[in-house]
N, C-alpha and C positions, 0 to 999 in steps of 0.2 A: 541377459537373452535378448530383451527389448531392444538394446542398444545394437547388438549385433545383426538382429532385423533391420532396424533402420537404417543401418550402414549398407546392408544388402539392398533394399529396394530405393536408397536414394543413389546408390551407383548404378543400378538399372534405369533409373529416371534417366539420366545423363547420357543414356547410349543411343539417343535418338538421331544421331548425324546421319546423312545420306551418303557420305564417301567413307567407306570401310577404312580406308588409310589415315583418315584425319578424325575419329572419333573423340569426343570429349565426355569422361567420366568423372563427375564431381561429387564428392563427398562434402555437405555442408554439415558437419558433426563439430562441434566444437571439443569433443574428446579424441575425435581422430585428425580432422584437420589436413585431408589429403585430396588433391585434385591430380588427375590424370588425364593423359592424352594417348590415344594410339600413336602409332609413329609410321609413316610410309613407308612402303617396301623399300625404295632406294636408299633411307638411312637404317632400315634393318639389315639390309644387306652389306652395307659398310660397317655394321657393327658385328657382322657375323651371326645374326639372331634371326630365327624364323618369325618371331613374334615379341612385342614389348610394349610397356605403357611407360610412357616417360613420366617422371613427377613434374607437374606443372608448380604446383604448390604443397607444402610441407610444413604443416604449424601443429599445436598442441602435440598429442600422442607420435604422430609421424615424425616431427622434428626432433621430440624426445630421445625417438628411437636412433635416430641419426640420418633419416631420409634428408635429402636436398633437393633442391628444383635441378633438374637435368640427369638426375639419376634414372634408370631404366630398370623396370620389375618386369622380370621375366619367369616368376616360380614363385609358388605358394607351396608351403609345406612340402619340400620336395618334389612338387609337380611342376612339369612346365606348362605354361599356359599358351593357349593359341587364340585367344577372343575376350574381350571384357566380360562374356557371358561366363567363360572358365574361370576368370578371375572372381567375379562375384558368385559363382557357385562355390568354389573352394572357400571363400571367407564365410559362406553362410554355413557351411560344413564343419567349420570351426565349433570345438566345444565350449562352451560359457567359460569365460575366466582363462583360457589358455591362451598365449602369445601365438600370433602368425609368425612364420618363419617365411620372409619373403626374400627370393633370390635377386639381388641386385646386381648391376653393372656400374661402375662409375668410372668413366674413363675406360683402361684398359684392365681394370680390376672386377673380379666376380666374388662376391660375399652374401652371406646371410644376415640379414637383420631381424630381431625379433621385434614384434609390433603388438601392444596389447589394445585391441580396438575399444574397449571398455573403460579404458583408463590409461595412466600415464605408464610409459614404458619403465621397466627397471632401471635405476640410476646405477652407474657402476660407484664402487666405492669411492671417496675422497681420501687423499692424504690430510690428515690433522694438520691445523696451521697453529705455531706457536702465538699464542694470546697472552702470554706473561709479560707484564709491564715491570720495566727494568727501573729502579729509582736511584 
């Protein structure tokens, strides 16, 4: 819960930009590793979105979940966001230990990614490799 609260407050701390179309929200958490920037209205119109946050940096749990720089987050847990404050509120309302479902647009594709703010995202099962040595 403390990590989730830290995520929320760090996110809000980065919202002080004077231009509402170019705000930067940075999360400096080793376990989340996510930096977001509000997109200007002309870019949002070209994407067909009313609002979105561009991923500037994705490391740690964010990268492990599959987020990449250039992705646009426009929803959290099946709710559309309309501001950085909406994003921060939805993240703060998340129950401890539950993954966030982020609605992401990458290129022309929309999809959900599960992100666990307090730790690493669940990794997909890997196929076993053949380690038998033949003599």
